[in-house]
N, C-alpha and C positions, 0 to 999 in steps of 0.2 A: 627556649625549646624544652629544656629539662623540666621546667615548672609546668608547662602545658601537658607533657606526658604524665607527670605526677598526678595532676588533677583528674585527667582522664581515667587513670587507674583507680584513684580513690572513688570517683563517682560511679565507675562501672561496677565496683564491688559492693556498693551499698545495697543491701537486700532487706526488704521489709519482712521481718519474722517475729514470731512471738518472743517476748523478752524473757530471758532466763536471768533472774537476779535474786539474790537472797533478800530476806526480809530485814533490811538494814537501812537506817536512815541516811548513811553516807552516800549510797549509790543512787543515781538518777535512774528512773525507769524509762527506757527507750525501746524502740521496736526495730533496732538494726544492729548488725555486727560491725566491729571496727570502731575507729575513733570519730567518724563523721556520719551524720545523717544527711538531711537535705540542705543543711547550712554548713559553712566552713568557719569554725571558731578561730582560725588562725588569721583571718583578715584584719588588717588595720594596725597590728602591733608587732608582727614578726618580721625578721629579715627575709624569710621566704616570701612574704607578701611585699615587703619593702623593696626587694630587688626588681620588682616590676613597677611599683610606684610607692611613694612615701607620703604619709600625712605631713602637713606643714609643721615644721619644727619651730619652737619658740626662739626669738632672738636671744643670743647669748652675748652679754657685754664683756665678760672676762673669762680667763682660764685660771683656776686656782689649783696650785700644786699641793697635794696632800702627802705628808710623810707620816711615819709611825708615831711621831710625837704629837700629832694633831687630834687624836681621839684617845683620851686617857680614861682610866678607870673612874666610873661614877659620873662622867660627863654626859650631857644631852646635846647632840649635835644635829644641825639642820643643813642639808644640802638642797639647794633650790634650782629651779629649771632655768634661771637666767644666767647660770654659769656652767662651764664645763669643768669637771673635777679630774685632775691628772694624778693618778696614783704613782708615787715614786718609791719603789721597793715594796716590801711587805708591810701592809698597813693593818694593824689590829684594832678591832673594836673590843676593848678590854672589859673584864668582868664589871658589871654594874653600869656600863656605858650604854647609851641608847643612840642609834643612828637613824634619823628620819630623812627619807629621800623623797622629794616632791615628784609628782607625776611629770613626765617630760624631761627629767634630768638625764644628762649624759655623763657617764664616768668612763675615763679612758686609762689604760695602763701604759705607763711611760716605756718607750721602746728600748732604751739603753740602761734601764735601772739594774742595779746589782745589789741584792738578789732581784729576781724578776718581780714585776709588779703583781700584787694580788691583794684582795680584801679578805681578811680573816675575822669572822665574828666568833669570839671566844666563848667558852662556857660562862653562863651568867650574864652575858651581854645580849642585846636585842637589836635587830634591824627591822625597820618598817619601810619597806620599799613598795609603795602602793601606786603603781601606774594605772592607766586606763586603756581601753582598747584603742582609742584614738590618740593617746598620749602616753606611750610606754616609757619605762625607764630602761635605758640602754647602757650596758657595760660593753666596751669594745676597745680596740687597739688605738694607740695614739694617732696613727696615720689614717684612720678611717674617717672620712668626711660623711657623716650620717645624713647629710642633706643631698648627697649624690649617690644614687644606687649603683652607679657604675665605677665608683672611685676605687673599690677594692674587689679583686676577683673573689667569686663566691667561695672558692676553696682555699683561700689564704688562711693558714693556721699557725698557731704557736707564736703570735705576736706579743702576747702578754700572758699572765697567769690565769686567774679565774676567781670565782667566788667560793669561799669555804665557810661553812657554818658548823659549829661544834656545840653539842648539847650534852645533857646528863642522863639520857635514857640508857636502858640496859643494852649492852652488847655481850656476845658470847665468847669473849676472849678470857676464858676462865683461868688460863695459865698466868695471865697478867692481872688477875683480880679485877677484871671488868674494866680496865683502863687501857687506852691506846693513845697514840700521838699521830699527828699529821705526817705522812711519809714524805721524806725529801727535805724537811726542815731540820737543820742541825739542832736547833734549840728544842729540847724537851722540857717544857715548863707548864705552869698553870695556863699559859696563853695558847698552848698547842695541844693540850690533852682533850680527849672526849671519852664519854662513858660514865656510868654511875648507876643510880637506882631510881631515877625519877622519870618514868615513862611518859608522864604528862608534862614534861618540861616545855617551856615556851621560849623560843628564840626569836619570835616576831612574825612578820608577814612578808612574803614575796608574792606579788600579784601583778600581772602584765609586765614582766621583766624579760628582756632579751639580752643574752650573753653571747658575744660574738668574737671570733678569731683568736681565742685563747689557747691554753694548753702548753705554754712554755715550760721548760724544765726548772724545777726548784733545785735539783741535783742531777748528776748524770743518771739517766734511766728513770727518773722520777718526774714525769710530766704531770701537770695539774689538770684535773677534770674541769669541764666548764662550770659545773655546780657540784661541789662535794658536800655531802651531808653526813657528818660524823655524830652518831648517837642523838640525832635531833628528835625531840619529843612531840607527842600528839597535840600539845598546846600551840604549836606553830602552824601557820597557814601557808600553804604553797599551792598556787594555782595560776594557770596561764603563764608558764615559764618556758622560754625557748633557749636552747643552746645551739648556736649556729657555727659551723666550721671550726670546731675545737680540735686540737691536735691529738688529744687523748680521748677518753670517754666523754659522752655528753653529760649524763647525770650519774653519779655513783653514791650509793647509800652504804655507809658502814654501820650496820645495825640501826637501831632506833625504831620509832613508832609513828613518825610524821606521815599523815595522809596527804595525798596529792591528786589534783585533777588538771587536765589540759596541759600536758607536757609535750614538748617538741625537742627532738635531737636530730639535727639535720646536717648531713655531710661531715660528720666527725671522723677523725682519722682512725679511731679505734671503735669500741663498742658504743651502741646507742645508750642502753640503760644497764648499769652494773650493780649487782647486789653483793654485799659481804657482811660477815659478822652478825648474822641472826636478825635480818630485817623482818619486822612484823608490822605491816601497815595495810592500808587500802588505797587503791589507785584506780582511776577511771579516765578514759580518753587520753591515751598515750599514742604519739606518732613518731616514727623515725623513718628517714629515708637516707640511704647510704651512697657514697661515691664509688663508682666502679674502680677507681685507681687507688683508693685508700680507705679501707674499712675493716672493722672487726666483726663481731657478732651483733645482731640486733639486740639480743639480751644475753649477757654473761652473768649467770646467777650462781653465786657460791653461798653455801649455808654457813659454814664456819671456817675458821682459819687456824686458831691456836687454842684448843684442838679443833679438828673439823667437826667432831660430834659434841662440841660444847653446847651448853644450854644457856638461854632458851633457843630452841630450834627455830630456824627461819620459817616464816609463813606469811608472805604477802599475798593479798587477794587482788587480782587485776581484772577489770572488766573493760571491754571496748578499746583494745589496742589495735593499731594498724602498723605493722612493721614491714617496710619495703626495703629489700636488699639492694646490692650493687648491680644486679642484673645477671642473667644466666651466662653471659659471655665473660664475666669478670674473672680475674685471677684471684680475687678475694673470696675464697671458697669455704670459710668457716660456716658452721651450722647457724641457722637463724637463732635458735635457742640452745645455749649450753648450760645444762643444769647439773651441778656437781657439788661436792663437799657437803653432802647431807642437806642440800636445798630441798625444801618442800614449799608448796603454795598452790595457787589457783590462777589459771588463765581461762576466761570465759568470754564468749561473744566477740572474738578477736579475729584478725586477718593477718596471715603471715605469707610472704612470698617473694618472688623475683630474685632468686639466688642461684649461683652455680654449685653451691654445696648442699648439704642436707638441711632438712627442716628442723631436726631435733636430735640432740644428743643427751642421754641421761647416764650419769657416771655409775659404774659398778666398781667397787674396790674389794678385791678378794680377801684382803687381810683385815677388813673392817666389818664389825657386826652392824654398823649403822651407816647407811649411805643413801644417795638419792634413789637408787633402784629399790631399796627396801621401803623408802617412804612412798614410792609409787605403788608397791605391792600392798602397803598398809592403808592405802586410800588417803594419803597425806600429800600427794602430788597429783593435781587434778587438771586435766585439759579437756574442756567441754564446750560444745557448740561453736567451734572455731572453723575458719576456712583456711585451707593451705593451697597455694596456687603457684605455678610457674617455677618449679624447682628442676634444675637441669638433670639430676640423676634419674628422674622418672615421674610418673603420675600415680604410683601406688604408694600406700603408707609404708610398705616394707622397703621400697627403694629410696625413700627420703628420710628414714629414721635409723638411728643406731640401735638395732635390736639385738646385737650380739653380746653386749655388755662385757666386752673384752678389751 
């Protein structure tokens, strides 16, 4: 029933309008707002679609357990669709290693591993996970039978970790000389660091990848995002990637320049899409739908961290997003978009709605010379040609936005 309602909302809000898009070869020219036009690009490869029906899965002869010792520096490794791969603990793709994953392959996180199961692609390593619309690559929990859409409840979260990719693009952690480490992992080493000075760094390809039921804790209070992108560079390809029922955020960027198209964050326990540390990229066709019982913001966007006004300033450019909240009756009442810590950027041709809280909050910090309110005043925070609908506080812009800056 939830899916039926979702699709009705999506199709009801598709409006044919002149396209507002910059003269930039990254963006597709379309004549509608939001993430969808007359077709649904989520069909065939996502859990959202799969929980109504699944495409036929290839026969899998064996399950192969993967530990940290199985992918060493400099190796080239192939995972194929005739097996299920079971991650036991933190598995690193180390510097110089290349992991190739065949379309249709299923990778699962071991339920009782210590530390929790996760796949970490370190700086200087590459992952080529190239599924197809009819044969996606699936990362999920050990107990999830991907051939049975009713095997796991749609909102079962935190059953394993997630996918983490670390690159060498610039982040604005200037206090730490532009280097940071994956939070929650005790080991601070070459395998867990991200940041550098190579904005065109290439970590590989993610295409038609579904990441399900993750978000377990690495350490108390440090849950893993479905997909974590730490300083990932623009040489990397990310498109048609879904995070489904993650306990923490769906996708979180820590700086970097990697562009992305066709992203889904569905029924995650916290935010749909999270920005930190000076993200500077382009994105188009983003969709999030949130659970009435467990949700954060659709977009939590921070510009800097240490310091907040560190350079380079954040400036992602986003076209054609559709962000559906947890509903007007939900107790999850965060704003749809929380813009703070000197975040700036652009949202255009997008749809936001269906929340009990506000549409928008823009941070003002009285003790700072540089913050998100100033970037708005300077024309560096742009919201243009968007639709805002079904917010419980009211139907005027003043009633659904934080305009006090206090």
